[in-house]
C-alpha positions as a Markdown table, in Angstrom:
| # | Residue | x | y | z |
|---|---|---|---|---|
| 1 | Met | 118.4 | 63.3 | 111.3 |
| 2 | Leu | 116.6 | 66.2 | 109.9 |
| 3 | Asp | 115.2 | 64.0 | 107.4 |
| 4 | Ile | 113.4 | 61.6 | 110.1 |
| 5 | Leu | 112.8 | 65.2 | 111.9 |
| 6 | Asp | 110.7 | 66.8 | 108.8 |
| 7 | Val | 108.6 | 63.5 | 108.2 |
| 8 | Ile | 107.6 | 63.8 | 112.0 |
| 9 | Met | 107.0 | 67.2 | 111.3 |
| 10 | Cys | 104.8 | 66.4 | 108.4 |
| 11 | Val | 102.2 | 64.6 | 110.4 |
| 12 | Phe | 102.3 | 67.2 | 112.9 |
| 13 | Phe | 101.3 | 69.7 | 110.7 |
| 14 | Arg | 98.8 | 67.5 | 109.0 |
| 15 | Phe | 97.6 | 67.1 | 112.3 |
| 16 | Phe | 97.0 | 70.4 | 113.1 |
| 17 | Asp | 96.0 | 71.8 | 109.9 |
| 18 | Glu | 92.8 | 69.7 | 109.8 |
| 19 | Phe | 92.3 | 70.2 | 113.5 |
| 20 | Val | 92.4 | 73.9 | 112.9 |
| 21 | Glu | 91.1 | 74.8 | 109.9 |
| 22 | Gly | 88.6 | 71.8 | 108.3 |
| 23 | Lys | 91.1 | 70.2 | 105.9 |
| 24 | Ser | 94.8 | 69.4 | 106.0 |
| 25 | Ser | 97.1 | 71.4 | 103.5 |
| 26 | Ser | 99.2 | 69.8 | 100.6 |
| 27 | Cys | 103.0 | 69.3 | 100.8 |
| 28 | Tyr | 105.3 | 68.7 | 98.5 |
| 29 | Cys | 106.7 | 65.6 | 100.7 |
| 30 | Val | 105.3 | 62.6 | 98.5 |
| 31 | Gly | 104.0 | 63.2 | 94.7 |
| 32 | Thr | 103.3 | 66.3 | 92.7 |
| 33 | Gly | 102.3 | 68.6 | 95.6 |
| 34 | Lys | 99.8 | 70.5 | 93.6 |
| 35 | Gly | 98.0 | 72.3 | 96.5 |
| 36 | Glu | 94.1 | 72.5 | 96.8 |
| 37 | Asn | 93.4 | 75.5 | 94.1 |
| 38 | Pro | 95.9 | 75.2 | 91.0 |
| 39 | Ala | 93.8 | 78.0 | 89.0 |
| 40 | Gly | 95.7 | 80.4 | 87.8 |
| 41 | Val | 99.1 | 79.0 | 87.0 |
| 42 | Asp | 100.1 | 78.5 | 83.5 |
| 43 | Gly | 100.1 | 75.1 | 83.3 |
| 44 | Glu | 102.7 | 72.8 | 85.9 |
| 45 | Ile | 105.6 | 74.2 | 83.8 |
| 46 | Glu | 106.4 | 76.8 | 86.2 |
| 47 | Leu | 106.0 | 74.5 | 89.4 |
| 48 | Ser | 109.9 | 74.0 | 90.2 |
| 49 | Glu | 111.2 | 70.8 | 90.1 |
| 50 | Ser | 112.8 | 71.2 | 93.1 |
| 51 | Leu | 109.5 | 71.4 | 94.7 |
| 52 | Asn | 109.2 | 67.7 | 95.1 |
| 53 | Arg | 112.3 | 66.1 | 94.0 |
| 54 | Arg | 114.4 | 66.6 | 97.4 |
| 55 | Lys | 116.1 | 63.5 | 98.7 |
| 56 | Asn | 114.7 | 62.1 | 102.2 |
| 57 | Val | 115.4 | 58.3 | 103.1 |
| 58 | Phe | 112.4 | 58.5 | 105.4 |
| 59 | Arg | 110.0 | 60.1 | 103.0 |
| 60 | Lys | 107.9 | 57.1 | 102.6 |
| 61 | Met | 107.3 | 56.5 | 106.1 |
| 62 | Arg | 105.0 | 59.9 | 106.2 |
| 63 | Phe | 101.9 | 57.6 | 104.8 |
| 64 | Leu | 102.6 | 54.8 | 107.1 |
| 65 | Ile | 101.7 | 57.0 | 110.1 |
| 66 | Thr | 99.9 | 60.0 | 109.4 |
| 67 | Pro | 96.5 | 59.8 | 111.0 |
| 68 | Lys | 92.9 | 59.5 | 109.6 |
| 69 | Ile | 91.1 | 62.5 | 110.5 |
| 70 | Arg | 87.3 | 63.4 | 110.5 |
| 71 | Ser | 86.5 | 65.5 | 107.7 |
| 72 | Gly | 83.8 | 68.3 | 108.6 |
| 73 | Glu | 84.3 | 72.0 | 110.1 |
| 74 | Ser | 87.0 | 72.8 | 112.4 |
| 75 | Pro | 86.0 | 74.1 | 116.2 |
| 76 | Phe | 87.8 | 77.1 | 115.2 |
| 77 | Tyr | 85.7 | 78.0 | 112.5 |
| 78 | Val | 83.6 | 81.3 | 113.9 |
| 79 | Gly | 79.8 | 80.9 | 112.5 |
| 80 | Lys | 80.4 | 81.2 | 108.5 |
| 81 | Thr | 83.7 | 83.4 | 108.5 |
| 82 | Lys | 86.5 | 81.2 | 107.5 |
| 83 | Met | 90.0 | 82.3 | 109.3 |
| 84 | Arg | 91.8 | 83.8 | 106.5 |
| 85 | Asn | 95.5 | 83.6 | 107.3 |
| 86 | Arg | 96.9 | 79.9 | 108.6 |
| 87 | Trp | 96.8 | 78.9 | 112.3 |
| 88 | Ser | 100.7 | 79.1 | 112.4 |
| 89 | Asp | 101.1 | 82.5 | 110.1 |
| 90 | Cys | 101.4 | 85.8 | 112.0 |
| 91 | Gly | 97.9 | 87.7 | 112.3 |
| 92 | Cys | 98.9 | 91.4 | 113.7 |
| 93 | Glu | 97.6 | 94.2 | 111.5 |
| 94 | Ala | 100.8 | 94.5 | 109.8 |
| 95 | Cys | 100.9 | 91.0 | 108.0 |
| 96 | Val | 97.1 | 91.0 | 107.2 |
| 97 | Asn | 96.5 | 94.6 | 106.2 |
| 98 | Trp | 95.9 | 93.5 | 102.8 |
| 99 | Met | 93.0 | 91.7 | 103.9 |
| 100 | Asn | 91.2 | 94.8 | 104.5 |
| 101 | Asn | 89.9 | 94.9 | 100.5 |
| 102 | Glu | 90.1 | 91.8 | 99.2 |
| 103 | Thr | 88.4 | 92.9 | 96.3 |
| 104 | Asp | 91.6 | 95.3 | 95.5 |
| 105 | Ser | 94.1 | 93.5 | 96.8 |
| 106 | Arg | 97.7 | 95.3 | 95.3 |
| 107 | Leu | 101.2 | 95.1 | 96.1 |
| 108 | His | 102.4 | 97.8 | 98.9 |
| 109 | Leu | 104.2 | 100.7 | 97.1 |
| 110 | Leu | 107.1 | 103.3 | 98.3 |
| 111 | Val | 106.7 | 105.9 | 95.6 |
| 112 | Asn | 109.3 | 108.5 | 95.7 |
| 113 | Glu | 108.0 | 111.8 | 93.7 |
| 114 | Pro | 109.7 | 114.3 | 92.0 |
| 115 | Glu | 110.4 | 117.3 | 93.6 |
| 116 | Arg | 109.6 | 120.3 | 91.3 |
| 117 | Glu | 109.0 | 123.7 | 92.1 |
| 118 | Lys | 105.6 | 125.2 | 90.7 |
| 119 | Asn | 107.5 | 127.7 | 88.4 |
| 120 | Ser | 110.2 | 125.2 | 86.9 |
| 121 | Pro | 110.0 | 124.3 | 83.6 |
| 122 | Glu | 108.2 | 120.8 | 82.9 |
| 123 | Thr | 110.3 | 118.1 | 81.6 |
| 124 | Thr | 109.8 | 114.7 | 81.3 |
| 125 | Val | 109.6 | 112.3 | 84.4 |
| 126 | Gln | 111.2 | 109.1 | 84.0 |
| 127 | Asn | 109.8 | 106.2 | 86.2 |
| 128 | Val | 112.1 | 104.0 | 87.8 |
| 129 | Val | 110.8 | 100.1 | 89.2 |
| 130 | Phe | 113.1 | 98.7 | 92.6 |
| 131 | Ile | 112.8 | 95.2 | 93.0 |
| 132 | His | 113.9 | 93.7 | 96.5 |
| 133 | Gly | 115.7 | 90.4 | 97.0 |
| 134 | Phe | 114.6 | 87.2 | 99.0 |
| 135 | Leu | 113.3 | 87.7 | 102.6 |
| 136 | Ser | 113.1 | 91.7 | 102.1 |
| 137 | Ser | 111.0 | 94.3 | 101.1 |
| 138 | Ser | 110.7 | 97.9 | 100.0 |
| 139 | Leu | 112.7 | 99.3 | 102.9 |
| 140 | Phe | 115.4 | 97.8 | 101.5 |
| 141 | Trp | 116.0 | 100.6 | 98.6 |
| 142 | Glu | 114.3 | 103.2 | 100.8 |
| 143 | Glu | 117.1 | 102.8 | 103.3 |
| 144 | Thr | 120.0 | 102.9 | 100.8 |
| 145 | Val | 119.0 | 104.4 | 97.5 |
| 146 | Phe | 116.4 | 107.2 | 98.4 |
| 147 | Pro | 118.4 | 109.2 | 100.6 |
| 148 | Asn | 121.1 | 109.5 | 98.2 |
| 149 | Leu | 119.2 | 110.5 | 95.4 |
| 150 | Ser | 120.9 | 114.0 | 93.9 |
| 151 | Glu | 119.1 | 116.8 | 93.2 |
| 152 | Asn | 118.9 | 116.5 | 89.9 |
| 153 | Ala | 117.5 | 113.0 | 90.2 |
| 154 | Lys | 114.7 | 114.2 | 92.9 |
| 155 | Gln | 114.0 | 116.4 | 90.4 |
| 156 | Asn | 113.5 | 114.6 | 87.0 |
| 157 | Tyr | 112.5 | 110.7 | 88.6 |
| 158 | Arg | 109.9 | 108.9 | 90.1 |
| 159 | Leu | 110.9 | 106.0 | 92.1 |
| 160 | Phe | 108.8 | 103.0 | 92.7 |
| 161 | Ala | 110.0 | 100.4 | 95.6 |
| 162 | Val | 107.4 | 97.1 | 95.9 |
| 163 | Asp | 107.3 | 94.4 | 98.4 |
| 164 | Leu | 106.9 | 91.9 | 96.4 |
| 165 | Phe | 104.1 | 89.2 | 96.4 |
| 166 | Gly | 104.4 | 87.4 | 99.7 |
| 167 | Phe | 106.6 | 90.0 | 101.4 |
| 168 | Gly | 106.6 | 92.9 | 103.4 |
| 169 | Lys | 103.4 | 94.3 | 103.5 |
| 170 | Ser | 101.9 | 93.0 | 100.1 |
| 171 | Pro | 99.2 | 90.5 | 99.7 |
| 172 | Lys | 100.2 | 86.8 | 101.0 |
| 173 | Pro | 97.4 | 84.4 | 100.2 |
| 174 | Ser | 97.8 | 80.7 | 101.2 |
| 175 | Asp | 96.4 | 79.4 | 98.2 |
| 176 | Ser | 99.2 | 81.0 | 95.8 |
| 177 | Phe | 101.7 | 79.2 | 94.1 |
| 178 | Tyr | 103.9 | 82.3 | 93.8 |
| 179 | Thr | 105.0 | 81.6 | 90.5 |
| 180 | Leu | 106.7 | 84.4 | 88.3 |
| 181 | Thr | 103.5 | 84.7 | 86.5 |
| 182 | Asp | 101.9 | 85.1 | 89.8 |
| 183 | His | 104.5 | 87.9 | 90.8 |
| 184 | Ile | 105.1 | 89.5 | 87.6 |
| 185 | Glu | 100.9 | 90.0 | 87.2 |
| 186 | Met | 100.7 | 91.4 | 90.7 |
| 187 | Leu | 103.3 | 94.0 | 89.6 |
| 188 | Glu | 101.6 | 95.0 | 86.5 |
| 189 | Lys | 98.3 | 95.0 | 88.3 |
| 190 | Ser | 99.9 | 97.3 | 91.0 |
| 191 | Val | 102.9 | 99.5 | 89.3 |
| 192 | Ile | 102.8 | 99.0 | 85.6 |
| 193 | Leu | 99.2 | 99.4 | 84.6 |
| 194 | Pro | 97.9 | 102.1 | 87.1 |
| 195 | Phe | 100.9 | 104.3 | 86.6 |
| 196 | Lys | 100.3 | 104.3 | 83.4 |
| 197 | Met | 104.2 | 103.0 | 82.3 |
| 198 | Asn | 105.5 | 103.8 | 79.0 |
| 199 | Ser | 108.5 | 103.4 | 79.7 |
| 200 | Phe | 111.0 | 102.5 | 82.7 |
| 201 | His | 114.3 | 101.5 | 84.3 |
| 202 | Leu | 114.3 | 98.6 | 86.8 |
| 203 | Val | 117.2 | 98.0 | 89.6 |
| 204 | Ala | 116.9 | 94.7 | 91.4 |
| 205 | His | 118.7 | 92.5 | 94.1 |
| 206 | Ser | 119.3 | 89.0 | 94.2 |
| 207 | Met | 116.0 | 87.1 | 93.6 |
| 208 | Gly | 114.6 | 90.3 | 92.4 |
| 209 | Cys | 116.6 | 90.1 | 89.6 |
| 210 | Val | 114.8 | 87.1 | 88.3 |
| 211 | Ile | 111.0 | 89.0 | 88.3 |
| 212 | Ala | 113.3 | 92.0 | 86.9 |
| 213 | Leu | 114.2 | 90.1 | 83.8 |
| 214 | Ala | 110.9 | 88.5 | 83.2 |
| 215 | Leu | 109.1 | 91.6 | 83.8 |
| 216 | Ala | 111.4 | 93.2 | 81.4 |
| 217 | Ala | 111.2 | 90.6 | 78.5 |
| 218 | Lys | 107.2 | 90.9 | 78.5 |
| 219 | Tyr | 107.8 | 94.7 | 78.4 |
| 220 | Ser | 111.1 | 95.1 | 76.0 |
| 221 | Asp | 109.6 | 97.8 | 74.4 |
| 222 | Ser | 109.4 | 99.9 | 77.3 |
| 223 | Val | 112.3 | 99.0 | 79.6 |
| 224 | Lys | 115.1 | 101.7 | 79.1 |
| 225 | Ser | 117.7 | 99.6 | 81.2 |
| 226 | Ile | 118.0 | 97.0 | 83.8 |
| 227 | Thr | 120.6 | 97.2 | 86.8 |
| 228 | Leu | 120.9 | 93.4 | 88.1 |
| 229 | Val | 122.8 | 93.2 | 91.3 |
| 230 | Ala | 124.1 | 89.8 | 92.3 |
| 231 | Pro | 121.7 | 88.2 | 90.1 |
| 232 | Pro | 121.3 | 84.1 | 90.4 |
| 233 | Tyr | 121.7 | 82.9 | 86.9 |
| 234 | Phe | 121.8 | 79.2 | 86.5 |
| 235 | Ser | 121.0 | 77.2 | 83.6 |
| 236 | Ser | 118.2 | 74.9 | 85.8 |
| 237 | Ser | 116.1 | 74.7 | 89.1 |
| 238 | Lys | 118.7 | 71.6 | 90.2 |
| 239 | Glu | 121.6 | 73.8 | 89.6 |
| 240 | Ala | 119.9 | 76.8 | 91.3 |
| 241 | Leu | 118.9 | 74.7 | 94.3 |
| 242 | Thr | 122.4 | 73.2 | 94.8 |
| 243 | Arg | 124.5 | 75.8 | 94.4 |
| 244 | Leu | 122.5 | 78.2 | 96.2 |
| 245 | Val | 121.2 | 76.2 | 99.1 |
| 246 | Arg | 124.0 | 73.2 | 99.9 |
| 247 | Arg | 123.0 | 70.7 | 102.5 |
| 248 | Arg | 125.6 | 72.3 | 104.9 |
| 249 | Val | 125.7 | 72.5 | 109.0 |
| 250 | Trp | 128.3 | 74.9 | 109.3 |
| 251 | Pro | 128.8 | 77.9 | 108.7 |
| 252 | Pro | 125.5 | 78.7 | 110.6 |
| 253 | Met | 123.8 | 80.7 | 107.7 |
| 254 | Leu | 124.1 | 78.0 | 105.1 |
| 255 | Phe | 122.9 | 75.5 | 108.0 |
| 256 | Ala | 119.6 | 78.0 | 107.9 |
| 257 | Ser | 119.8 | 78.4 | 104.2 |
| 258 | Ala | 119.6 | 74.5 | 103.7 |
| 259 | Leu | 116.9 | 74.1 | 106.6 |
| 260 | Met | 114.4 | 76.3 | 105.1 |
| 261 | Ser | 114.9 | 75.1 | 101.4 |
| 262 | Trp | 115.1 | 71.4 | 101.7 |
| 263 | Tyr | 112.8 | 70.6 | 104.4 |
| 264 | Glu | 109.9 | 72.1 | 104.2 |
| 265 | His | 108.0 | 71.2 | 107.3 |
| 266 | Leu | 110.9 | 72.1 | 109.7 |
| 267 | Gly | 111.0 | 75.4 | 107.7 |
| 268 | Arg | 107.6 | 75.9 | 108.8 |
| 269 | Cys | 108.7 | 75.4 | 112.4 |
| 270 | Val | 111.0 | 78.3 | 112.3 |
| 271 | Cys | 108.4 | 80.3 | 110.8 |
| 272 | Phe | 106.1 | 79.6 | 113.3 |
| 273 | Phe | 108.6 | 80.4 | 116.0 |
| 274 | Ile | 110.1 | 83.6 | 114.2 |
| 275 | Cys | 108.0 | 84.8 | 111.8 |
| 276 | Arg | 104.5 | 84.2 | 113.6 |
| 277 | His | 106.0 | 85.8 | 117.2 |
| 278 | His | 108.2 | 88.7 | 115.2 |
| 279 | Arg | 106.7 | 91.0 | 117.6 |
| 280 | Ala | 107.8 | 89.5 | 120.9 |
| 281 | Trp | 111.3 | 89.0 | 119.2 |
| 282 | Glu | 111.7 | 92.5 | 117.8 |
| 283 | Ser | 110.5 | 94.0 | 121.2 |
| 284 | Ile | 113.4 | 91.6 | 122.8 |
| 285 | Phe | 116.0 | 92.8 | 119.9 |
| 286 | Arg | 115.1 | 96.1 | 121.1 |
| 287 | Leu | 115.3 | 95.9 | 124.9 |
| 288 | Leu | 118.8 | 93.7 | 124.1 |
| 289 | Ala | 120.0 | 96.7 | 121.8 |
| 290 | Arg | 118.8 | 99.3 | 123.8 |
| 291 | Lys | 117.4 | 100.9 | 120.8 |
| 292 | Arg | 113.7 | 102.2 | 119.8 |
| 293 | Asp | 114.0 | 101.2 | 116.3 |
| 294 | Leu | 115.5 | 97.8 | 114.8 |
| 295 | His | 117.6 | 97.9 | 111.5 |
| 296 | Phe | 115.0 | 97.3 | 108.4 |
| 297 | Thr | 117.1 | 94.0 | 107.9 |
| 298 | Met | 115.5 | 92.5 | 111.2 |
| 299 | Ile | 112.3 | 93.9 | 110.3 |
| 300 | Asp | 112.1 | 92.5 | 106.7 |
| 301 | Leu | 113.4 | 88.8 | 107.8 |
| 302 | Thr | 110.3 | 88.2 | 109.6 |
| 303 | Arg | 107.6 | 89.9 | 107.5 |
| 304 | His | 106.1 | 86.9 | 105.1 |
| 305 | Thr | 104.8 | 83.5 | 105.4 |
| 306 | His | 106.4 | 80.0 | 105.1 |
| 307 | His | 104.1 | 79.1 | 102.2 |
| 308 | Ser | 104.9 | 82.2 | 100.5 |
| 309 | Ala | 109.0 | 82.4 | 101.2 |
| 310 | Trp | 108.7 | 78.5 | 100.6 |
| 311 | His | 107.3 | 78.7 | 96.9 |
| 312 | Thr | 109.0 | 82.2 | 96.0 |
| 313 | Met | 112.2 | 80.4 | 96.3 |
| 314 | His | 111.6 | 77.5 | 94.4 |
| 315 | Asn | 108.9 | 78.3 | 91.9 |
| 316 | Val | 111.0 | 82.2 | 91.5 |
| 317 | Val | 114.8 | 81.2 | 91.7 |
| 318 | Cys | 115.3 | 77.7 | 91.0 |
| 319 | Gly | 111.8 | 77.4 | 88.8 |
| 320 | Gly | 112.8 | 80.6 | 86.7 |
| 321 | Ala | 116.4 | 79.3 | 85.8 |
| 322 | Lys | 114.9 | 77.1 | 82.8 |
| 323 | Phe | 113.7 | 80.5 | 81.2 |
| 324 | Leu | 116.4 | 82.9 | 81.9 |
| 325 | Asp | 118.3 | 82.2 | 78.7 |
| 326 | Thr | 115.0 | 83.0 | 76.9 |
| 327 | Tyr | 114.2 | 86.4 | 78.5 |
| 328 | Leu | 118.1 | 87.4 | 77.9 |
| 329 | Glu | 117.8 | 86.6 | 73.9 |
| 330 | Val | 114.5 | 88.9 | 74.1 |
| 331 | Leu | 116.0 | 91.7 | 75.7 |
| 332 | Arg | 119.5 | 91.4 | 73.8 |
| 333 | Gly | 117.3 | 91.4 | 70.5 |
| 334 | Asp | 115.8 | 94.4 | 71.5 |
| 335 | Gly | 119.0 | 96.1 | 72.5 |
| 336 | Val | 117.7 | 96.9 | 76.3 |
| 337 | Lys | 121.0 | 98.1 | 78.7 |
| 338 | Ile | 121.6 | 95.5 | 80.9 |
| 339 | His | 124.4 | 96.3 | 83.6 |
| 340 | Val | 125.2 | 93.8 | 86.5 |
| 341 | Val | 126.9 | 94.6 | 89.9 |
| 342 | Gln | 128.3 | 91.8 | 92.3 |
| 343 | Gly | 130.7 | 91.2 | 94.9 |
| 344 | Ser | 133.7 | 89.5 | 94.4 |
| 345 | Asn | 133.1 | 87.8 | 98.4 |
| 346 | Asp | 129.6 | 86.8 | 97.5 |
| 347 | Gln | 128.9 | 83.7 | 99.5 |
| 348 | Val | 125.4 | 83.4 | 98.3 |
| 349 | Val | 125.3 | 84.2 | 94.8 |
| 350 | Pro | 128.4 | 82.8 | 93.0 |
| 351 | Val | 130.7 | 85.7 | 90.8 |
| 352 | Glu | 130.3 | 83.2 | 88.0 |
| 353 | Cys | 126.8 | 83.6 | 87.7 |
| 354 | Ser | 127.1 | 87.1 | 86.4 |
| 355 | Phe | 129.7 | 85.9 | 84.0 |
| 356 | Asn | 127.6 | 83.4 | 83.0 |
| 357 | Met | 125.3 | 86.2 | 81.9 |
| 358 | Lys | 128.2 | 88.2 | 79.9 |
| 359 | Met | 128.7 | 84.4 | 78.0 |
| 360 | Lys | 125.2 | 84.8 | 77.0 |
| 361 | Asp | 124.8 | 88.6 | 76.3 |
| 362 | Ala | 128.6 | 89.9 | 75.0 |
| 363 | Asp | 126.9 | 93.4 | 75.6 |
| 364 | Val | 126.3 | 92.7 | 79.4 |
| 365 | Asp | 128.0 | 95.0 | 81.6 |
| 366 | Ile | 129.6 | 93.3 | 84.8 |
| 367 | Asp | 130.9 | 95.7 | 87.6 |
| 368 | Ile | 132.5 | 93.5 | 90.1 |
| 369 | Ile | 132.9 | 95.3 | 93.8 |
| 370 | Arg | 136.0 | 93.9 | 95.4 |
| 371 | Asn | 135.7 | 92.9 | 99.1 |
| 372 | Ala | 131.9 | 93.4 | 98.8 |
| 373 | Asp | 129.5 | 90.1 | 99.4 |
| 374 | His | 125.9 | 89.8 | 99.1 |
| 375 | Ser | 124.3 | 92.5 | 100.8 |
| 376 | Ser | 127.3 | 95.2 | 101.5 |
| 377 | Val | 127.5 | 95.2 | 97.9 |
| 378 | Ile | 124.4 | 98.1 | 98.5 |
| 379 | Leu | 124.4 | 98.0 | 102.0 |
| 380 | Gly | 128.1 | 99.0 | 102.2 |
| 381 | Arg | 128.5 | 101.7 | 99.4 |
| 382 | Ala | 125.1 | 103.0 | 99.3 |
| 383 | Glu | 125.5 | 106.6 | 97.9 |
| 384 | Asn | 128.5 | 105.1 | 95.3 |
| 385 | Phe | 125.8 | 102.7 | 94.1 |
| 386 | Thr | 123.3 | 105.4 | 93.8 |
| 387 | Arg | 125.4 | 107.8 | 91.5 |
| 388 | Asn | 126.4 | 104.8 | 89.4 |
| 389 | Leu | 122.8 | 104.4 | 88.6 |
| 390 | Glu | 122.4 | 108.0 | 88.1 |
| 391 | Arg | 125.1 | 108.1 | 85.6 |
| 392 | Leu | 123.4 | 104.9 | 83.6 |
| 393 | Trp | 119.8 | 106.7 | 84.1 |
| 394 | Ala | 121.3 | 109.7 | 82.6 |
| 395 | Ser | 123.4 | 108.3 | 79.9 |
| 396 | Ile | 120.3 | 106.6 | 78.4 |
| 397 | Asp | 117.6 | 109.3 | 79.1 |
| 398 | Asp | 120.0 | 111.8 | 77.5 |
């Protein structure tokens, strides 16, 4: 049923993309699905095999029923100004504010500067970069680690929490493939180079662990430690997709994950009804909960486009799997300290992923938290997690 629905919605979006935007957007139903502007991608090797190798028994039907639409300017173009976001994406200020400065679009940052008194002796300030997971943002760290810092850490550490490329308030261009290279270049442009980071610690959660390992391998001489929380460490893109998002209809969370990762056009439908209208949904939830402020996880869940989420899921989590062993070898050779934390009840990333890292590099430290899952490994114990981070940083900085 989902196979045939995805084929039908493929035709639907092809029609409306061309009608509204003047030309249809390429998809990964048939062929390589390279898209309209592959410039900037470091060859095809970074595009995940899982993008166009998802089985669908009705996929070949698409070209039998795809309508031929006349080419030309869409009536929805105003003068010479082209719509800058897709018709199915949200256009509210929070989602498109990155467009205000197109010549210098950088990642959205939350910077927690060290608290120092004017007369206090100057010591070296240590930098820490936090990278969030899938469908999340910098709020994840602002609401967990930042409020629980000790007085010593507040005075000696400068913390950087980023909204990754395509998420939160960061740029979400529709012509990017959101590969590992794209994410690393944006981190360099927004954090590493502007703040002249000659040394820094890294902390990452879930999908962010893949990006953290790629960044650390590139700057292995500068990275002092890496803390990875629930790292999706797999050997291939096929294994990553089948293990992380198995095609199941129950329980609901696994069904939602499978829908968004296996069915490109049905996933876009979900984003159209939820992400594009997130302001309305947030108002409804506030009314039902009788609260002025929603939990940050509810807000983060919708602050992305289907294009950015789809490509990041496949090209980072799945496509990045084939590079992880190489990254780990580089870091092991340079003696970078790696600390892994994972919950024993993690139903998203198998616990064996952490042990696979240990098998690859015996120097990796693993801390399995009993009765914690993929989120509660931090959310349920933010203070303890922060203290452990501070002890790790101090042991290396001292």
